[in-house]
MIVEXBA-758599 format. One record per residue: residue number from 1; residue in one letter; x, y, z of N, C-alpha, C, CB in turn. Coordinates in Angstrom, 1 decimal. Each point is the difference from the previous one (the first is absolute). Last residue first. Glycine has a CB too. Layout:
BEGIN
{atom NUM; a; {X; Y; Z}; {X; Y; Z}; {X; Y; Z}; {X; Y; Z}}
...
***
This chain:
BEGIN
{atom 135; x; {-57.4; -124.0; 132.2}; {-1.4; -0.2; -0.6}; {0.0; 0.5; -1.4}; {-1.0; 0.1; 2.3}}
{atom 134; x; {5.6; -2.0; -0.1}; {-0.9; 1.2; 0.1}; {-1.3; -0.3; -0.7}; {1.9; 1.5; 0.0}}
{atom 133; x; {1.9; -4.5; 0.1}; {-0.5; 0.1; 1.3}; {-0.9; 1.2; 0.2}; {2.0; -1.1; 0.8}}
{atom 132; x; {0.3; -0.6; -4.9}; {0.9; 0.8; 0.9}; {-0.6; 0.2; 1.4}; {1.0; 1.1; -2.1}}
{atom 131; x; {-3.5; -3.4; -1.3}; {1.2; -0.8; 0.3}; {1.0; 0.8; 0.9}; {-0.3; -1.1; -2.2}}
{atom 130; x; {-4.8; 2.3; 2.7}; {0.9; -0.1; -1.2}; {1.2; -0.7; 0.4}; {-0.9; 2.1; -1.0}}
{atom 129; x; {-3.8; -3.1; 3.5}; {1.1; 1.0; 0.0}; {0.8; -0.2; -1.3}; {0.1; 0.0; 2.5}}
{atom 128; x; {-4.8; -1.5; 0.2}; {0.5; 0.1; -1.3}; {1.1; 1.1; 0.0}; {-2.2; -0.8; -1.1}}
{atom 127; x; {0.3; -0.4; 5.3}; {-0.4; -1.2; -0.8}; {0.5; 0.1; -1.5}; {-2.0; -0.2; 1.4}}
{atom 126; x; {2.5; 3.4; 2.5}; {1.1; -0.9; -0.2}; {-0.4; -1.1; -1.0}; {0.8; 0.5; 2.3}}
{atom 125; x; {-3.8; 3.0; -0.6}; {1.1; 0.6; -0.8}; {1.1; -1.0; -0.4}; {-0.5; 2.2; 1.1}}
{atom 124; x; {-4.6; -3.9; -0.1}; {1.0; 0.8; 0.8}; {1.1; 0.4; -1.0}; {-0.6; -1.2; 2.2}}
{atom 123; x; {-4.2; 0.5; -4.2}; {1.0; -0.7; 0.6}; {0.9; 0.9; 0.8}; {0.0; -1.7; -1.9}}
{atom 122; x; {-4.8; 1.1; -1.5}; {0.7; 0.7; 1.0}; {1.0; -0.9; 0.6}; {-2.0; 1.4; 0.6}}
{atom 121; x; {-1.1; -2.9; -3.9}; {1.2; 0.7; -0.5}; {0.8; 0.8; 1.0}; {-1.2; 0.1; -2.1}}
{atom 120; x; {-2.9; -2.4; 3.1}; {1.0; -1.0; -0.4}; {1.3; 0.6; -0.5}; {-1.8; -1.5; -0.5}}
{atom 119; x; {-2.1; 4.2; 1.6}; {0.6; -0.6; 1.2}; {1.2; -0.9; -0.3}; {-2.3; 0.2; 1.2}}
{atom 118; x; {-0.2; 1.5; -4.8}; {0.8; 1.0; 0.6}; {0.7; -0.4; 1.3}; {-1.6; 1.7; -1.0}}
{atom 117; x; {-1.4; -4.7; -1.2}; {1.2; 0.2; -0.8}; {0.9; 1.1; 0.6}; {-1.3; -0.6; -2.0}}
{atom 116; x; {-2.8; -0.2; 4.0}; {0.9; -1.0; 0.3}; {1.3; 0.1; -0.8}; {-1.9; -1.5; 0.6}}
{atom 115; x; {-1.6; 4.3; -1.6}; {0.6; 0.5; 1.3}; {1.0; -1.1; 0.4}; {-2.1; 1.3; 0.6}}
{atom 114; x; {-0.4; -2.4; -4.3}; {1.0; 1.0; -0.3}; {0.6; 0.6; 1.2}; {-1.3; 0.5; -2.0}}
{atom 113; x; {-2.1; -3.5; 2.7}; {1.2; -0.8; -0.5}; {1.0; 1.0; -0.5}; {-1.4; -1.9; -0.7}}
{atom 112; x; {-2.6; 3.7; 2.1}; {0.7; -0.5; 1.2}; {1.2; -0.9; -0.5}; {-2.1; 0.0; 1.4}}
{atom 111; x; {-0.8; 1.8; -4.7}; {0.7; 1.1; 0.8}; {0.8; -0.5; 1.1}; {-1.9; 1.5; -0.6}}
{atom 110; x; {-0.7; -4.6; -2.0}; {1.1; 0.6; -0.7}; {0.8; 1.0; 0.8}; {-1.3; -0.4; -2.1}}
{atom 109; x; {-2.6; -1.5; 4.0}; {1.1; -1.0; -0.1}; {1.2; 0.6; -0.8}; {-1.7; -1.8; 0.1}}
{atom 108; x; {-2.1; 4.5; 0.1}; {0.6; -0.1; 1.3}; {1.2; -1.0; 0.0}; {-2.2; 0.6; 1.1}}
{atom 107; x; {-0.4; -0.2; -5.0}; {0.9; 1.2; 0.2}; {0.6; 0.0; 1.4}; {-1.4; 1.2; -1.6}}
{atom 106; x; {-1.6; -4.8; 0.5}; {1.2; 0.0; -0.9}; {0.9; 1.2; 0.3}; {-1.4; -1.1; -1.8}}
{atom 105; x; {-2.7; 0.9; 4.1}; {1.0; -1.0; 0.5}; {1.2; -0.1; -0.9}; {-1.9; -1.3; 0.9}}
{atom 104; x; {-1.6; 4.1; -2.2}; {0.6; 0.5; 1.2}; {1.1; -0.9; 0.5}; {-2.2; 1.2; 0.6}}
{atom 103; x; {-0.4; -2.5; -4.5}; {0.9; 1.1; -0.2}; {0.7; 0.5; 1.3}; {-1.4; 0.7; -1.9}}
{atom 102; x; {-0.3; -5.7; 0.6}; {-0.5; 1.1; 0.8}; {1.0; 1.1; -0.1}; {-1.2; -1.6; 1.6}}
{atom 101; x; {0.8; -1.7; -5.8}; {0.4; 0.0; 1.4}; {-0.5; 1.2; 0.8}; {2.1; -1.3; -0.7}}
{atom 100; x; {-2.5; -0.6; -4.2}; {-1.0; 0.7; 0.9}; {0.3; -0.2; 1.4}; {-1.7; -0.4; -1.8}}
{atom 99; x; {4.1; -1.1; -2.4}; {-0.3; -0.8; 1.1}; {-1.1; 0.5; 1.0}; {2.3; -0.8; -0.2}}
{atom 98; x; {-1.0; 3.4; -3.7}; {-0.2; -1.4; -0.4}; {-0.4; -0.9; 1.1}; {1.6; 0.4; -1.8}}
{atom 97; x; {-0.8; 4.3; 2.9}; {-0.9; -0.2; -1.1}; {-0.3; -1.4; -0.4}; {0.9; 2.1; -0.8}}
{atom 96; x; {2.1; -1.0; 4.4}; {-1.2; 0.7; 0.3}; {-1.0; -0.2; -1.2}; {1.2; 1.7; 1.3}}
{atom 95; x; {3.1; -3.6; -1.6}; {-0.6; -0.5; 1.3}; {-1.3; 0.7; 0.2}; {2.2; -0.3; 0.9}}
{atom 94; x; {0.3; 1.6; -4.7}; {-0.4; -1.4; -0.1}; {-0.7; -0.5; 1.2}; {2.0; -0.3; -1.5}}
{atom 93; x; {-0.2; 4.6; 1.6}; {-1.1; 0.0; -0.9}; {-0.5; -1.4; -0.2}; {0.8; 2.0; -1.1}}
{atom 92; x; {3.1; -1.4; 3.5}; {-1.1; 0.4; 0.8}; {-1.3; 0.1; -0.8}; {1.6; 1.4; 1.4}}
{atom 91; x; {2.4; -2.7; -3.6}; {-0.3; -1.0; 1.0}; {-1.2; 0.5; 0.9}; {2.4; -0.7; 0.0}}
{atom 90; x; {-0.7; 3.6; -3.4}; {-0.6; -1.2; -0.6}; {-0.4; -0.9; 1.1}; {1.4; 0.3; -2.0}}
{atom 89; x; {0.8; 3.6; 3.4}; {-1.3; 0.3; -0.6}; {-0.7; -1.2; -0.6}; {0.9; 2.2; -0.6}}
{atom 88; x; {3.5; -2.7; 2.4}; {-1.0; 0.3; 1.1}; {-1.4; 0.4; -0.6}; {1.9; 0.8; 1.5}}
{atom 87; x; {1.7; -1.5; -4.6}; {-0.4; -1.3; 0.7}; {-1.0; 0.3; 1.1}; {2.2; -0.9; -0.5}}
{atom 86; x; {-0.3; 4.6; -1.8}; {-1.0; -0.8; -0.9}; {-0.5; -1.2; 0.8}; {1.2; 0.9; -2.1}}
{atom 85; x; {2.2; 1.5; 4.2}; {-1.2; 0.8; -0.1}; {-1.1; -0.7; -0.8}; {1.4; 2.1; 0.2}}
{atom 84; x; {2.9; -4.1; 0.0}; {-0.8; -0.1; 1.3}; {-1.3; 0.8; 0.0}; {2.2; -0.4; 1.2}}
{atom 83; x; {0.7; 0.8; -4.9}; {-0.5; -1.3; 0.0}; {-0.8; -0.2; 1.3}; {1.9; -0.8; -1.3}}
{atom 82; x; {0.4; 4.8; 0.8}; {-1.2; 0.0; -0.9}; {-0.6; -1.4; 0.1}; {1.0; 1.7; -1.6}}
{atom 81; x; {3.0; -1.3; 3.9}; {-1.0; 0.8; 0.6}; {-1.3; 0.0; -0.8}; {1.8; 1.5; 1.0}}
{atom 80; x; {1.9; -3.6; -2.8}; {-0.5; -0.8; 1.1}; {-1.1; 0.8; 0.7}; {2.1; -1.2; 0.3}}
{atom 79; x; {0.4; 3.3; -3.6}; {-0.9; -1.0; -0.6}; {-0.7; -0.8; 1.1}; {1.4; -0.1; -2.1}}
{atom 78; x; {2.0; 3.0; 3.5}; {-1.2; 0.7; -0.5}; {-1.0; -0.9; -0.6}; {1.4; 2.0; -0.4}}
{atom 77; x; {2.7; -3.9; 1.7}; {-0.8; 0.4; 1.1}; {-1.2; 0.8; -0.4}; {2.1; 0.1; 1.3}}
{atom 76; x; {0.8; -1.4; -4.6}; {-0.6; -1.2; 0.5}; {-0.9; 0.4; 1.3}; {1.9; -1.5; -0.8}}
{atom 75; x; {0.8; 4.8; -1.2}; {-1.2; -0.4; -0.9}; {-0.7; -1.2; 0.5}; {1.2; 1.0; -1.9}}
{atom 74; x; {2.8; 0.2; 4.1}; {-1.1; 1.0; 0.3}; {-1.2; -0.3; -0.9}; {1.7; 1.7; 0.6}}
{atom 73; x; {2.1; -4.2; -1.5}; {-0.5; -0.4; 1.3}; {-1.2; 1.0; 0.4}; {2.4; -0.8; 0.7}}
{atom 72; x; {-0.1; 1.6; -4.6}; {-0.8; -1.2; -0.2}; {-0.6; -0.4; 1.4}; {1.3; -0.8; -2.0}}
{atom 71; x; {1.9; 4.2; 2.0}; {-1.2; 0.5; -0.7}; {-1.1; -1.1; -0.2}; {1.4; 1.7; -1.2}}
{atom 70; x; {3.0; -2.6; 3.1}; {-0.9; 0.7; 0.9}; {-1.3; 0.4; -0.6}; {1.9; 0.7; 1.3}}
{atom 69; x; {1.8; -4.4; -2.3}; {-0.9; 0.8; -0.9}; {-1.0; 0.7; 0.9}; {0.4; -1.5; -2.0}}
{atom 68; x; {3.2; -1.1; 3.9}; {0.4; 0.0; -1.4}; {-0.8; 0.9; -0.8}; {0.7; -2.4; 0.3}}
{atom 67; x; {-1.6; 1.9; 4.4}; {1.3; 0.5; -0.2}; {0.4; 0.1; -1.5}; {0.6; -1.0; 2.2}}
{atom 66; x; {-5.0; -0.6; -0.9}; {0.3; 1.3; 0.6}; {1.3; 0.5; -0.3}; {-1.5; -0.7; 1.8}}
{atom 65; x; {-1.0; -3.5; -3.1}; {0.5; 0.9; -1.0}; {0.5; 1.3; 0.6}; {-1.6; -1.0; -1.6}}
{atom 64; x; {-0.2; -2.6; 4.3}; {0.9; -0.6; -0.9}; {0.7; 1.0; -1.0}; {-1.4; -2.1; 0.2}}
{atom 63; x; {-2.1; 3.5; 2.7}; {1.2; -0.2; 0.7}; {1.1; -0.6; -0.9}; {-1.3; -0.2; 2.2}}
{atom 62; x; {-3.2; 0.5; -3.6}; {0.7; 1.3; -0.1}; {1.3; -0.1; 0.6}; {-2.2; 1.2; 0.1}}
{atom 61; x; {-0.6; -5.0; 0.3}; {0.4; 0.2; -1.4}; {0.8; 1.4; -0.2}; {-2.0; -1.3; -0.8}}
{atom 60; x; {0.2; 0.3; 5.0}; {1.1; -0.9; -0.3}; {0.5; 0.2; -1.4}; {-1.0; -1.7; 1.6}}
{atom 59; x; {-2.7; 4.2; -0.2}; {1.2; 0.4; 0.7}; {1.2; -0.9; -0.3}; {-1.4; 1.0; 1.8}}
{atom 58; x; {-2.9; -2.2; -3.5}; {0.5; 1.1; -0.7}; {1.3; 0.5; 0.6}; {-2.3; 0.6; -0.6}}
{atom 57; x; {0.0; -4.1; 2.8}; {0.5; -0.4; -1.3}; {0.7; 1.1; -0.8}; {-1.8; -1.8; 0.0}}
{atom 56; x; {-0.4; 2.9; 4.0}; {1.2; -0.8; 0.3}; {0.6; -0.4; -1.3}; {-0.9; -0.8; 2.2}}
{atom 55; x; {-3.3; 2.8; -2.5}; {1.1; 1.0; 0.4}; {1.3; -0.7; 0.2}; {-1.7; 1.4; 1.1}}
{atom 54; x; {-2.1; -4.1; -1.9}; {0.4; 0.8; -1.2}; {1.1; 1.0; 0.3}; {-2.3; -0.3; -1.0}}
{atom 53; x; {0.4; -1.9; 4.6}; {0.8; -1.0; -0.8}; {0.5; 0.7; -1.3}; {-1.3; -2.0; 1.1}}
{atom 52; x; {-1.7; 4.4; 1.6}; {1.3; -0.1; 0.7}; {1.0; -0.9; -0.8}; {-1.1; 0.4; 2.2}}
{atom 51; x; {-3.4; -0.1; -3.6}; {0.7; 1.3; -0.3}; {1.4; -0.1; 0.6}; {-2.1; 1.3; -0.1}}
{atom 50; x; {-0.7; -4.8; 1.1}; {0.4; -0.1; -1.5}; {0.8; 1.3; -0.3}; {-2.1; -1.4; -0.6}}
{atom 49; x; {0.1; 1.3; 4.8}; {1.1; -0.9; 0.0}; {0.6; -0.1; -1.5}; {-1.0; -1.3; 2.0}}
{atom 48; x; {-3.0; 3.7; -1.2}; {1.2; 0.7; 0.5}; {1.3; -0.8; -0.1}; {-1.6; 1.3; 1.5}}
{atom 47; x; {-2.5; -3.3; -2.6}; {0.4; 1.0; -1.1}; {1.2; 0.8; 0.5}; {-2.4; 0.2; -0.7}}
{atom 46; x; {0.5; -3.2; 3.7}; {0.8; -0.7; -1.0}; {0.4; 1.0; -1.1}; {-1.1; -2.2; 0.6}}
{atom 45; x; {-1.8; 3.7; 2.8}; {1.3; -0.2; 0.5}; {0.9; -0.6; -1.0}; {-0.9; -0.2; 2.3}}
{atom 44; x; {-3.6; 0.6; -3.4}; {0.6; 1.3; 0.1}; {1.4; -0.1; 0.5}; {-2.2; 1.0; 0.4}}
{atom 43; x; {-0.3; -4.9; -0.3}; {0.4; 0.3; -1.4}; {0.6; 1.4; 0.0}; {-1.9; -1.4; -0.8}}
{atom 42; x; {0.2; 0.0; 4.9}; {1.3; -0.7; -0.3}; {0.4; 0.3; -1.5}; {-0.6; -1.9; 1.7}}
{atom 41; x; {-3.5; 3.6; -0.2}; {1.1; 0.7; 0.7}; {1.3; -0.7; -0.3}; {-1.5; 0.7; 1.8}}
{atom 40; x; {-2.3; -2.7; -3.5}; {0.2; 1.3; -0.6}; {1.1; 0.7; 0.6}; {-2.4; 0.1; -0.5}}
{atom 39; x; {1.0; -4.1; 2.5}; {0.7; -0.3; -1.3}; {0.3; 1.3; -0.8}; {-1.2; -2.2; -0.1}}
{atom 38; x; {-1.4; 2.6; 4.0}; {1.4; -0.4; 0.4}; {0.8; -0.3; -1.3}; {-0.8; -1.0; 2.2}}
{atom 37; x; {-3.7; 2.0; -2.7}; {0.7; 1.2; 0.4}; {1.4; -0.4; 0.4}; {-2.1; 1.0; 0.8}}
{atom 36; x; {-0.7; -4.6; -1.8}; {0.2; 0.8; -1.2}; {0.8; 1.3; 0.3}; {-2.1; -0.9; -0.9}}
{atom 35; x; {0.8; -2.0; 4.5}; {1.1; -0.5; -0.8}; {0.3; 0.8; -1.2}; {-0.6; -2.3; 0.8}}
{atom 34; x; {-1.6; 4.7; 3.5}; {-0.3; -1.1; -0.9}; {1.2; -0.4; -0.8}; {-2.4; 0.8; -0.1}}
{atom 33; x; {2.1; 2.3; 4.0}; {-1.1; 0.5; -0.9}; {-0.4; -1.1; -1.0}; {0.8; 2.3; 0.2}}
{atom 32; x; {2.7; -3.1; 2.8}; {-1.2; 0.4; 0.9}; {-1.1; 0.4; -0.9}; {1.5; 0.7; 1.8}}
{atom 31; x; {2.8; -1.6; -3.6}; {-0.9; -1.2; 0.1}; {-1.2; 0.3; 0.9}; {2.1; -1.4; -0.3}}
{atom 30; x; {1.6; 4.5; -0.4}; {-1.2; 0.2; -0.9}; {-0.9; -1.2; 0.1}; {1.3; 1.5; -1.5}}
{atom 29; x; {2.8; -1.6; 3.7}; {-0.8; 1.0; 0.7}; {-1.3; 0.2; -0.8}; {2.0; 1.1; 1.0}}
{atom 28; x; {1.3; -3.8; -2.9}; {-0.6; -0.7; 1.2}; {-0.9; 1.0; 0.7}; {2.1; -1.4; 0.2}}
{atom 27; x; {0.3; 3.1; -3.8}; {-1.0; -0.9; -0.5}; {-0.7; -0.7; 1.2}; {1.3; -0.3; -2.1}}
{atom 26; x; {2.3; 3.1; 3.1}; {-1.1; 0.8; -0.4}; {-1.1; -0.9; -0.5}; {1.5; 1.8; -0.7}}
{atom 25; x; {2.5; -3.9; 1.8}; {-0.6; 0.5; 1.2}; {-1.3; 0.8; -0.4}; {2.3; 0.1; 1.2}}
{atom 24; x; {0.4; -1.7; -4.7}; {-0.7; -1.1; 0.7}; {-0.7; 0.5; 1.2}; {1.7; -1.6; -0.8}}
{atom 23; x; {1.0; 4.6; -1.6}; {-1.2; -0.4; -0.8}; {-0.8; -1.1; 0.7}; {1.2; 0.7; -2.1}}
{atom 22; x; {2.9; 0.6; 4.0}; {-1.0; 1.1; 0.2}; {-1.3; -0.4; -0.7}; {1.9; 1.7; 0.2}}
{atom 21; x; {1.7; -4.5; -0.9}; {-0.5; -0.2; 1.4}; {-1.1; 1.1; 0.3}; {2.2; -1.0; 0.7}}
{atom 20; x; {0.1; 1.3; -4.8}; {-0.8; -1.2; 0.0}; {-0.6; -0.2; 1.4}; {1.4; -1.0; -1.8}}
{atom 19; x; {1.7; 4.5; 1.3}; {-1.3; 0.3; -0.8}; {-0.9; -1.2; 0.0}; {1.3; 1.5; -1.4}}
{atom 18; x; {2.9; -2.0; 3.4}; {-0.8; 0.9; 0.8}; {-1.3; 0.3; -0.7}; {2.1; 1.0; 1.0}}
{atom 17; x; {1.0; -3.6; -3.3}; {-0.5; -0.7; 1.1}; {-0.9; 0.9; 0.9}; {2.1; -1.4; 0.0}}
{atom 16; x; {0.2; 3.4; -3.6}; {-1.0; -0.9; -0.5}; {-0.7; -0.8; 1.1}; {1.2; -0.1; -2.2}}
{atom 15; x; {2.5; 2.8; 3.3}; {-1.1; 0.8; -0.4}; {-1.2; -0.8; -0.5}; {1.7; 1.8; -0.6}}
{atom 14; x; {2.4; -4.0; 1.8}; {-0.7; 0.6; 1.2}; {-1.2; 0.8; -0.4}; {2.2; 0.0; 1.2}}
{atom 13; x; {0.7; -1.6; -4.6}; {-0.8; -1.1; 0.6}; {-0.8; 0.5; 1.2}; {1.8; -1.6; -0.8}}
{atom 12; x; {1.0; 4.7; -1.2}; {-1.1; -0.3; -0.9}; {-0.8; -1.1; 0.6}; {1.4; 0.8; -2.0}}
{atom 11; x; {2.6; 0.3; 4.2}; {-1.1; 1.0; 0.3}; {-1.2; -0.3; -0.9}; {1.8; 1.7; 0.6}}
{atom 10; x; {2.0; -4.4; -1.3}; {-0.7; -0.3; 1.3}; {-1.1; 1.0; 0.3}; {2.2; -1.0; 0.8}}
{atom 9; x; {0.4; 1.8; -4.6}; {-0.8; -1.2; -0.2}; {-0.8; -0.4; 1.3}; {1.6; -0.8; -1.8}}
{atom 8; x; {1.6; 4.3; 2.0}; {-1.2; 0.4; -0.7}; {-1.0; -1.1; -0.3}; {1.3; 1.8; -1.0}}
{atom 7; x; {2.9; -2.7; 2.9}; {-0.8; 0.7; 1.0}; {-1.3; 0.5; -0.7}; {2.1; 0.8; 1.2}}
{atom 6; x; {1.1; -3.0; -3.9}; {-0.6; -0.9; 1.0}; {-0.9; 0.7; 1.0}; {2.0; -1.5; -0.3}}
{atom 5; x; {0.4; 4.1; -2.8}; {-1.0; -0.7; -0.7}; {-0.7; -1.0; 1.0}; {1.3; 0.2; -2.1}}
{atom 4; x; {2.3; 2.2; 3.7}; {-1.1; 0.9; -0.2}; {-1.2; -0.8; -0.7}; {1.6; 2.0; -0.1}}
{atom 3; x; {2.5; -4.2; 0.7}; {-0.6; 0.2; 1.3}; {-1.3; 0.8; -0.1}; {2.3; -0.2; 1.1}}
{atom 2; x; {-1.1; -2.4; -5.5}; {0.7; 0.9; 0.9}; {-0.7; 0.1; 1.3}; {0.9; 1.3; -2.0}}
{atom 1; x; {-0.9; -5.7; -1.3}; {-0.8; 1.2; 0.3}; {0.8; 0.9; 1.0}; {-2.2; -1.3; -0.5}}
***
């Protein structure tokens, strides 16, 4: 694995870890209202984690084809965006409709885990550099 690939893999691990920890903290805070609300909040956070894992998987697949077939690489990224959009709709509908989870807790868990995604992707300028030392 290249240095850039290793740095991106480490960032992916950090993002998922931050999202899981955020989801656990939000669920713990919702325990004040009850176990069902805490479970609902954790489910919302897990939806966000699933989306992050789908993104990571798509980025890795696109990266494999980036140099040899840029068009295919872009199509993989576009298909991944559609896949994540459908996944969020299906998973939230499943949680709210089928499992009848608490809507407010689900959406707060989801939103804060998404914020964790943004926090996890932030880094200093030196964490991912190109081989020539430039960003």
